[in-house]
C-alpha positions as CSV (number, residue, x, y, z in Angstrom):
1,M,-18.3,-4.7,11.2
2,R,-19.6,-5.8,7.8
3,Y,-18.0,-5.2,4.5
4,V,-19.5,-4.5,1.0
5,S,-18.1,-4.7,-2.5
6,T,-17.5,-1.5,-4.5
7,R,-19.4,-3.2,-7.3
8,G,-22.5,-4.2,-5.3
9,G,-22.7,-7.8,-6.6
10,A,-20.8,-9.8,-4.0
11,P,-22.1,-11.0,-0.6
12,E,-21.3,-8.9,2.5
13,L,-18.5,-10.4,4.6
14,D,-17.1,-10.0,8.1
15,F,-13.5,-9.1,8.7
16,E,-12.3,-12.7,8.6
17,G,-14.1,-13.3,5.3
18,V,-12.6,-10.1,3.8
19,L,-9.1,-11.0,5.1
20,L,-9.1,-14.4,3.3
21,A,-11.1,-13.3,0.2
22,G,-9.0,-10.3,-0.9
23,L,-10.8,-9.3,-4.1
24,A,-14.6,-9.5,-4.1
25,R,-16.2,-12.2,-6.3
26,D,-17.8,-9.5,-8.5
27,G,-14.4,-8.0,-9.2
28,G,-14.8,-5.2,-6.7
29,L,-12.9,-4.3,-3.6
30,Y,-14.3,-4.6,-0.1
31,V,-14.9,-1.5,2.1
32,P,-16.6,-1.1,5.4
33,E,-20.4,-0.8,5.3
34,S,-20.0,2.3,7.5
35,W,-17.0,4.1,8.9
36,P,-16.2,3.8,12.6
37,R,-15.6,7.1,14.4
38,L,-12.7,8.5,16.3
39,T,-13.9,11.2,18.7
40,A,-11.9,14.1,19.8
41,D,-11.6,12.5,23.2
42,D,-10.3,9.3,21.5
43,L,-7.6,11.3,19.7
44,R,-6.5,13.2,22.8
45,G,-6.3,9.8,24.6
46,F,-3.8,8.5,22.1
47,G,-1.2,11.1,23.0
48,G,1.9,9.6,24.5
49,L,0.8,6.0,23.9
50,P,3.1,3.4,22.3
51,Y,2.5,2.9,18.5
52,A,1.2,-0.6,19.0
53,D,-1.4,0.5,21.6
54,V,-2.8,3.2,19.3
55,A,-2.8,0.7,16.4
56,A,-4.8,-1.9,18.3
57,R,-7.4,0.8,19.3
58,V,-7.7,2.3,15.9
59,M,-8.1,-1.0,14.1
60,R,-10.3,-2.8,16.7
61,P,-13.7,-1.6,15.2
62,F,-12.6,-3.0,11.7
63,V,-11.9,-6.4,13.2
64,G,-15.1,-6.7,15.2
65,D,-15.6,-9.9,17.1
66,C,-13.5,-12.0,14.7
67,L,-10.6,-12.0,17.2
68,P,-10.8,-11.6,21.0
69,P,-9.4,-8.1,22.0
70,A,-6.5,-9.5,24.0
71,E,-5.5,-11.8,21.2
72,F,-5.7,-9.0,18.6
73,E,-3.7,-6.7,20.8
74,A,-1.0,-9.3,21.2
75,L,-0.7,-9.8,17.4
76,V,-0.4,-6.1,16.9
77,A,2.3,-5.8,19.5
78,E,4.2,-8.7,18.0
79,S,3.9,-7.1,14.5
80,Y,5.7,-3.9,15.5
81,A,8.2,-5.3,18.0
82,G,10.8,-6.0,15.3
83,F,10.9,-2.4,13.9
84,D,14.3,-0.7,14.3
85,H,13.0,2.5,15.9
86,A,11.3,2.7,19.3
87,A,8.7,5.1,17.9
88,V,8.0,2.7,15.0
89,A,6.9,5.6,12.8
90,P,9.0,8.6,14.0
91,M,8.9,12.1,12.5
92,A,11.8,14.3,11.7
93,Q,11.3,18.1,11.3
94,L,12.6,19.4,8.0
95,G,11.6,23.0,8.3
96,S,9.0,25.4,9.6
97,N,5.8,23.3,10.1
98,E,7.2,20.6,7.7
99,W,7.7,17.1,8.8
100,L,9.0,13.8,7.4
101,L,7.1,10.7,8.6
102,E,9.7,7.9,8.5
103,L,7.9,4.7,7.5
104,F,11.0,2.6,6.6
105,H,12.1,1.2,9.9
106,G,10.5,-2.2,9.4
107,P,12.2,-5.4,8.3
108,T,12.1,-4.6,4.5
109,L,12.7,-0.9,4.9
110,A,9.4,0.2,3.4
111,F,5.9,1.4,4.5
112,K,4.4,-1.9,3.4
113,D,5.8,-3.5,6.5
114,F,3.2,-1.7,8.6
115,A,0.4,-3.7,7.1
116,L,2.1,-6.9,6.0
117,Q,3.8,-7.7,9.3
118,L,0.3,-7.8,10.8
119,L,-1.3,-9.5,7.8
120,G,1.0,-12.5,7.9
121,R,0.2,-13.1,11.6
122,L,-3.6,-12.7,10.9
123,F,-3.4,-15.3,8.2
124,D,-1.6,-17.7,10.5
125,R,-4.1,-17.2,13.4
126,V,-7.2,-17.5,11.3
127,L,-6.0,-20.4,9.1
128,A,-4.8,-22.4,12.1
129,R,-8.2,-22.0,13.8
130,R,-10.0,-23.1,10.6
131,G,-7.5,-25.9,9.8
132,E,-7.1,-24.5,6.2
133,R,-4.3,-23.6,3.8
134,V,-4.3,-20.8,1.2
135,T,-2.3,-19.7,-1.8
136,V,-1.4,-16.1,-1.5
137,V,-0.8,-14.3,-4.8
138,G,0.3,-10.7,-5.2
139,A,1.7,-8.2,-7.7
140,T,4.4,-5.8,-6.8
141,S,6.0,-2.7,-8.2
142,G,8.8,-3.3,-5.7
143,D,8.1,-3.0,-2.0
144,T,4.9,-5.0,-1.5
145,G,6.6,-8.2,-2.7
146,S,9.5,-8.1,-0.2
147,A,7.3,-7.0,2.7
148,A,4.7,-9.8,1.9
149,I,7.4,-12.4,1.5
150,E,9.0,-11.4,4.8
151,A,5.7,-11.6,6.5
152,C,4.7,-15.0,5.0
153,R,8.1,-16.8,4.8
154,G,8.1,-20.2,6.5
155,R,4.4,-20.1,7.4
156,E,3.0,-23.6,7.2
157,A,-0.5,-22.7,6.0
158,V,0.5,-20.3,3.3
159,D,2.2,-20.6,-0.1
160,I,3.1,-17.1,-1.5
161,F,3.5,-16.3,-5.2
162,I,4.7,-12.7,-6.0
163,L,4.7,-11.4,-9.6
164,H,7.0,-8.5,-10.4
165,P,7.7,-6.8,-13.7
166,K,11.0,-8.1,-15.0
167,G,13.7,-5.4,-15.1
168,R,11.4,-2.7,-13.6
169,V,12.2,-2.9,-9.9
170,S,15.5,-1.8,-8.3
171,E,18.1,-4.4,-7.7
172,V,17.8,-4.1,-3.9
173,Q,14.0,-4.5,-4.2
174,R,14.4,-7.6,-6.4
175,R,17.0,-9.2,-4.2
176,Q,14.9,-8.6,-1.1
177,M,12.4,-11.0,-2.7
178,T,14.5,-13.4,-4.6
179,T,17.1,-14.2,-1.9
180,V,14.6,-15.5,0.6
181,D,15.3,-19.2,1.1
182,A,11.9,-20.6,2.1
183,A,10.0,-23.5,0.5
184,N,6.7,-21.6,0.6
185,V,8.1,-18.5,-1.3
186,H,7.8,-18.3,-5.1
187,N,9.0,-15.3,-7.1
188,I,7.8,-14.8,-10.7
189,A,9.4,-12.2,-13.1
190,I,6.8,-11.2,-15.6
191,D,7.8,-9.9,-19.1
192,G,5.7,-6.8,-18.8
193,T,4.8,-3.8,-16.5
194,F,3.4,-3.7,-13.0
195,D,-0.1,-3.1,-14.5
196,D,0.3,-6.4,-16.4
197,C,1.2,-8.2,-13.2
198,Q,-1.8,-6.6,-11.4
199,D,-4.1,-7.6,-14.3
200,L,-2.8,-11.2,-14.1
201,V,-3.6,-11.3,-10.3
202,K,-7.1,-9.9,-10.8
203,A,-7.7,-12.3,-13.7
204,M,-6.8,-15.3,-11.4
205,F,-9.2,-14.0,-8.7
206,N,-11.9,-13.5,-11.3
207,D,-11.5,-17.1,-12.6
208,G,-13.9,-18.7,-10.1
209,A,-12.9,-22.3,-10.6
210,F,-9.2,-21.5,-10.3
211,R,-9.7,-19.2,-7.3
212,D,-11.6,-21.9,-5.4
213,S,-9.4,-24.8,-6.3
214,M,-6.2,-22.9,-5.3
215,R,-7.9,-21.2,-2.3
216,L,-6.5,-17.8,-3.5
217,S,-5.9,-15.0,-1.0
218,A,-4.4,-11.5,-1.6
219,V,-1.6,-9.4,0.0
220,N,-1.9,-6.5,-2.4
221,S,-3.7,-3.4,-1.1
222,I,-6.9,-4.8,-2.7
223,N,-7.0,-6.7,0.7
224,W,-8.8,-4.4,3.1
225,A,-6.6,-5.4,6.0
226,R,-3.7,-3.6,4.3
227,I,-5.7,-0.3,4.3
228,M,-6.9,-0.8,7.9
229,A,-3.3,-1.1,9.2
230,Q,-2.1,1.9,7.2
231,T,-4.6,4.3,8.7
232,V,-2.8,4.2,12.0
233,Y,0.3,6.2,11.2
234,Y,-1.9,9.0,9.9
235,V,-3.5,9.1,13.3
236,T,-0.2,8.9,15.3
237,A,1.4,11.7,13.2
238,A,-1.6,14.0,13.5
239,V,-2.0,13.5,17.3
240,A,1.7,14.2,17.7
241,L,1.2,17.5,15.9
242,G,-1.9,18.6,17.8
243,A,-4.9,16.7,16.6
244,P,-7.8,17.0,17.2
245,D,-7.2,20.7,17.8
246,R,-5.2,21.2,14.6
247,R,-5.8,20.1,11.1
248,I,-2.9,18.3,9.3
249,A,-1.9,18.1,5.7
250,F,-0.3,14.9,4.3
251,S,1.7,14.5,1.1
252,V,1.8,10.9,-0.1
253,P,3.9,9.2,-2.9
254,T,1.1,7.5,-4.8
255,G,1.0,4.6,-7.3
256,N,-1.8,2.1,-6.5
257,F,-3.7,4.7,-4.3
258,G,-3.7,2.4,-1.3
259,D,-1.6,4.5,1.0
260,V,-3.4,7.8,0.3
261,F,-6.7,6.0,0.6
262,A,-5.7,5.0,4.1
263,G,-5.4,8.7,4.8
264,Y,-8.8,9.2,3.3
265,A,-10.2,6.4,5.6
266,A,-8.6,8.1,8.6
267,A,-10.3,11.4,7.6
268,R,-13.7,9.6,7.2
269,M,-13.2,8.2,10.7
270,G,-12.8,11.7,12.1
271,L,-9.1,12.6,11.9
272,P,-8.8,16.4,11.2
273,V,-7.1,16.2,7.8
274,A,-6.7,19.5,6.0
275,K,-5.5,18.1,2.7
276,L,-4.4,14.8,1.2
277,I,-1.8,15.6,-1.5
278,V,-1.3,12.9,-4.2
279,A,2.3,12.9,-5.3
280,T,3.0,11.2,-8.7
281,N,6.0,10.7,-11.0
282,A,5.8,11.0,-14.8
283,N,3.1,8.3,-14.8
284,D,0.7,11.0,-13.7
285,I,-2.7,9.5,-14.4
286,L,-3.9,10.5,-10.8
287,D,-2.5,14.0,-11.0
288,R,-4.3,14.5,-14.4
289,F,-7.5,13.1,-12.8
290,F,-7.6,15.5,-9.9
291,E,-6.8,18.4,-12.3
292,T,-9.4,17.6,-15.0
293,G,-11.9,15.1,-13.6
294,E,-11.0,12.6,-16.4
295,M,-9.0,9.5,-15.9
296,T,-7.2,8.5,-19.1
297,A,-4.6,5.7,-19.3
298,R,-1.3,6.1,-21.1
299,P,1.6,3.7,-21.6
300,V,3.7,3.2,-18.4
301,V,7.2,4.7,-18.6
302,P,10.0,3.5,-16.4
303,T,11.2,6.1,-13.8
304,L,13.5,6.5,-10.9
305,S,10.6,5.8,-8.6
306,P,9.4,2.4,-9.9
307,A,6.8,1.7,-7.2
308,M,4.7,4.5,-8.8
309,D,5.1,3.3,-12.4
310,I,1.4,2.5,-12.6
311,Q,-1.5,3.6,-14.8
312,V,-4.3,1.5,-13.3
313,S,-4.5,2.3,-9.6
314,S,-6.6,-0.5,-8.0
315,N,-7.5,1.3,-4.8
316,F,-8.9,4.3,-6.7
317,E,-12.1,2.2,-7.1
318,R,-12.6,2.5,-3.3
319,L,-12.7,6.3,-3.6
320,L,-14.8,6.1,-6.8
321,F,-17.4,4.1,-4.7
322,D,-17.9,7.1,-2.4
323,M,-17.8,9.5,-5.3
324,H,-20.7,7.6,-6.9
325,G,-22.8,7.7,-3.6
326,R,-21.8,4.1,-2.8
327,D,-23.8,2.9,-5.8
328,G,-22.0,-0.3,-6.8
329,R,-23.9,-0.5,-10.2
330,K,-22.5,2.9,-11.2
331,V,-19.0,1.9,-10.2
332,S,-19.2,-1.3,-12.1
333,Q,-20.3,0.6,-15.2
334,A,-17.5,3.1,-14.8
335,M,-14.8,0.4,-14.4
336,T,-16.1,-1.5,-17.4
337,A,-16.0,1.7,-19.5
338,F,-12.5,2.4,-18.3
339,R,-11.3,-1.1,-19.2
340,E,-12.9,-0.9,-22.6
341,S,-11.9,2.7,-23.6
342,G,-9.0,3.5,-21.2
343,A,-11.0,6.6,-20.0
344,M,-13.6,7.6,-17.5
345,T,-15.1,10.9,-16.4
346,A,-16.1,11.6,-12.8
347,P,-19.4,13.4,-11.9
348,A,-18.7,17.1,-11.7
349,E,-20.3,17.5,-8.2
350,A,-18.3,14.5,-6.9
351,M,-15.1,16.1,-8.3
352,E,-15.8,19.3,-6.5
353,D,-16.2,17.4,-3.2
354,A,-13.0,15.3,-3.9
355,R,-11.0,18.5,-4.5
356,A,-12.0,19.9,-1.1
357,L,-9.8,17.1,0.4
358,F,-7.4,16.0,-2.4
359,A,-4.8,17.9,-4.3
360,S,-2.0,16.6,-6.6
361,A,1.3,17.3,-8.3
362,R,3.7,15.4,-10.5
363,L,7.5,15.3,-10.6
364,D,9.6,13.8,-13.5
365,D,13.0,12.2,-13.0
366,D,15.0,15.4,-13.4
367,G,12.8,17.0,-10.7
368,I,13.3,13.9,-8.5
369,R,17.1,14.2,-8.7
370,A,16.9,17.9,-8.0
371,E,14.6,17.4,-5.0
372,I,16.9,14.7,-3.4
373,A,19.9,17.0,-3.8
374,D,18.1,20.0,-2.5
375,T,16.7,18.1,0.5
376,L,20.2,16.9,1.4
377,S,21.6,20.4,1.1
378,A,18.9,22.1,3.1
379,T,18.2,19.6,5.8
380,G,21.0,16.9,5.9
381,H,18.3,14.2,5.2
382,V,18.8,11.7,2.4
383,V,15.5,10.6,0.9
384,D,14.5,8.0,-1.7
385,P,13.0,9.0,-5.1
386,H,9.4,8.3,-4.0
387,T,9.7,10.5,-0.9
388,A,11.2,13.2,-3.1
389,T,7.9,13.4,-5.0
390,A,6.0,13.8,-1.8
391,L,8.3,16.6,-0.6
392,H,7.8,18.5,-3.9
393,A,4.1,18.0,-4.1
394,G,3.6,19.0,-0.4
395,R,5.4,22.3,-0.9
396,V,3.5,23.3,-4.1
397,R,0.1,22.1,-2.9
398,R,0.0,22.4,0.9
399,G,-2.1,25.6,1.0
400,D,-2.0,27.5,4.3
401,P,1.7,27.5,5.5
402,A,0.3,27.6,9.1
403,T,-1.1,24.1,8.6
404,P,1.5,21.4,9.6
405,L,2.6,19.4,6.5
406,V,3.6,15.7,6.9
407,C,5.4,14.2,4.0
408,L,5.4,10.4,4.0
409,A,8.9,8.8,3.6
410,T,7.8,5.5,2.2
411,A,11.2,3.7,1.6
412,H,14.7,3.8,2.9
413,P,17.1,5.6,0.5
414,A,19.3,2.5,0.4
415,K,16.6,0.7,-1.6
416,F,17.3,3.0,-4.5
417,P,21.1,3.6,-4.3
418,D,21.6,4.3,-8.0
419,A,19.1,7.1,-8.1
420,V,20.3,8.6,-4.8
421,E,23.9,8.5,-6.0
422,Q,23.0,10.2,-9.3
423,A,21.4,13.0,-7.3
424,T,23.9,13.5,-4.5
425,G,27.1,11.7,-5.4
426,R,26.7,9.6,-2.3
427,R,25.7,5.9,-2.4
428,P,23.6,5.1,0.6
429,A,24.6,1.9,2.5
430,L,22.2,-0.8,3.4
431,P,21.5,-1.3,7.1
432,E,23.7,-3.9,8.7
433,R,21.1,-6.6,8.7
434,L,20.9,-6.4,4.9
435,A,24.7,-6.0,4.4
436,T,25.1,-9.4,2.7
437,L,22.0,-9.0,0.4
438,M,24.0,-8.5,-2.8
439,E,26.0,-11.8,-2.2
440,L,23.1,-14.2,-1.7
441,P,21.8,-16.5,-4.4
442,E,18.6,-15.6,-6.1
443,R,15.5,-17.8,-6.7
444,M,12.9,-16.7,-9.3
445,T,11.1,-18.0,-12.4
446,G,10.7,-15.9,-15.6
447,L,7.3,-16.2,-17.3
448,P,5.5,-14.4,-20.2
449,N,2.6,-12.1,-19.6
450,D,0.2,-15.0,-20.1
451,L,-2.5,-16.0,-17.7
452,A,-2.5,-19.7,-18.5
453,A,1.3,-19.9,-18.0
454,V,1.1,-18.3,-14.6
455,Q,-1.9,-20.4,-13.5
456,D,0.0,-23.6,-14.5
457,H,3.0,-22.4,-12.5
458,L,0.8,-22.0,-9.4
459,R,-0.9,-25.3,-9.8
460,A,2.4,-27.1,-10.0
461,R,3.8,-25.6,-6.9
462,S,1.1,-24.7,-4.4
463,R,0.5,-27.1,-1.5
464,V,-3.2,-26.4,-1.4
465,G,-4.9,-29.8,-1.2
466,V,-1.7,-31.6,-0.2
467,G,-2.4,-33.6,2.9
468,A,-5.9,-32.3,3.2
């Protein structure tokens, strides 16, 4: 398996190269040169298998010969052994042909654990073999940071620096990052929005000298390994509901477009996906895009669903690459225009094709509170604010009610206790293993939205080059 950049100006890499590189050197994102295929027989063969077994089989073509099959299977099994539910990604039925895919049974109670538990182990294995060390840097709107820190804490070959927007993540999300007592973990609170944090990370990767001297690597969903791992739960959910003989619709809470792009990747691999429904909050740039064909950035507004408080969705560039016929030059021009003007327009024919698979809907904070309350009343299930957007969007955009609808529950409700309490009058309790979270001391550094200040902070604390 070879990987190419969405902007066409970076060298092709194998899986190991993509894993360590993160962002391509031309500023683009890596995608497979061609999509592997899952046949109908493959999908039928997944029925009844443990999650880790399906995961190893689905991801194997993306890894190629970079890891021996038995070694990769062992890493995958280890990655999911610590999840709290035997099914790893169980489904709960909410109504007629409507299902909730619970993706919050991992160590940090969010869907990011599915990719990052594997990513940390892949880093360890590859770096140990190469005798190298890296500086992992990432931006988070809440859940990526804690999942990445949990996956990388204490790993000898990795120093991890996570940027989060100061005051714009929930207290539980922040504490899951800042209470980790490990010498290789560094939390940075940026005076700005998630988009500012993301821009700082991209700027560090685009500074060639800094990137090379610090041996930067990425844990955000700009890293292809993240997307690869997230395709799996689309496959297991669809197979459980009758794939390949039935088409399935998925509704996905969407901020940085990585999770829903994983669904797109699964569809390109042959999974019978009827619809991918993009659920947004009041920061509705993606909903407006699928409605109008024009992407126009507006100021980010804080909401009850902070992981979706985004206006520049990094992974959207991967879809744009296919929409432009995999022409990296056109993607580069479109992204440059978007950065300069805050707007871009997709080709009309490409939009028509995209709308055949994608639909979208938005839900503001009042709607989120109402959806949480209504879901509890109707089903007895307590959901977090992000999942609430998926439930709403799924119901209004699902199309044929005979098509099974799977709504992705991307976080445990206890990660957002204030919002859930506002909606239901009940404050969800943290699981027992996180019961002391609010009592632990925090470790983080506040920095301005300034590239030089962040780079200086990394230089002073990363162990890259120490003892080499």
